[in-house]
Each structure stands twice: as structure tokens, then as C-alpha cells.
C-alpha positions as CSV (number, residue, x, y, z in Angstrom):
1,X,-6.5,-1.3,-12.5
2,X,-7.0,0.9,-10.3
3,X,-8.1,0.5,-6.6
4,X,-10.8,1.1,-4.9
5,X,-11.5,4.6,-3.5
6,X,-13.7,2.6,-0.7
7,X,-11.0,0.1,0.0
8,X,-8.2,2.8,-0.1
9,X,-10.0,4.7,3.1
10,X,-9.9,1.8,5.1
11,X,-6.2,0.5,4.0
12,X,-3.2,0.9,6.6
13,X,-0.2,0.2,7.1
14,X,0.1,-3.1,9.1
15,X,3.3,-2.9,10.5
16,X,2.6,1.0,11.8
17,X,-1.4,1.4,11.5
18,X,-0.4,4.5,9.5
19,X,-2.3,5.9,6.5
20,X,-0.3,4.4,3.8
21,X,-1.3,6.6,-0.5
22,X,-2.0,5.4,-3.5
23,X,1.0,6.0,-6.2
24,X,-1.2,4.6,-9.3
25,X,1.2,5.0,-12.3
26,X,3.9,3.0,-10.2
27,X,0.0,0.6,-8.3
28,X,2.5,1.1,-5.1
29,X,0.2,1.5,-1.2
30,X,3.3,3.7,0.3
31,X,3.4,4.3,4.2
32,X,6.6,7.8,4.7
33,X,6.1,6.9,8.3
34,X,7.6,3.4,8.0
35,X,9.3,4.0,4.0
36,X,7.1,0.2,2.9
37,X,6.4,-0.1,-0.4
38,X,3.5,-2.1,-0.3
39,X,2.5,-3.5,-4.3
40,X,-0.6,-4.3,-5.7
41,X,-0.6,-7.7,-8.1
42,X,-4.0,-7.9,-10.4
43,X,-6.0,-5.3,-8.7
44,X,-5.1,-7.1,-5.4
45,X,-3.1,-5.0,-2.3
46,X,-0.5,-7.0,-1.2
47,X,0.5,-6.4,2.5
48,X,2.2,-8.2,3.6
49,X,5.5,-6.8,6.3
50,X,7.5,-9.1,4.3
51,X,7.1,-9.0,1.0
52,X,7.1,-4.9,1.7
53,X,9.8,-3.2,-0.4
54,X,11.8,-0.1,1.6
55,X,12.7,3.1,0.4
């Protein structure tokens, strides 16, 4: 389930407050600055730093 563009426009990385990129194919939100990946589960972004994965 793709995320709404209006939602993507207001989302920011909770750690650095920077811009995030939505990877629809992987269902992930990626912060290049922090090198963190936030998962999207059932159409809901899980924007918790403790649950983010690094890359």
C-alpha cells in the first residue's frame, strides 16, 4: 500500500529532522543523513529510532 504524498511531504527523520525518501518497492523510508531505514507496516510508517535499521 503506497503512502499518501501529503503524508510524505510532512514526514521527517525523527533523529536528525532531515528529509526522508520513500522506497515504495521495499516499503521503507530512508534517511541518507543518519543512514537509517524506517519500515512501513500495514501502510503506517514506524518512525521510531529504536526500531530503525542501519545501512
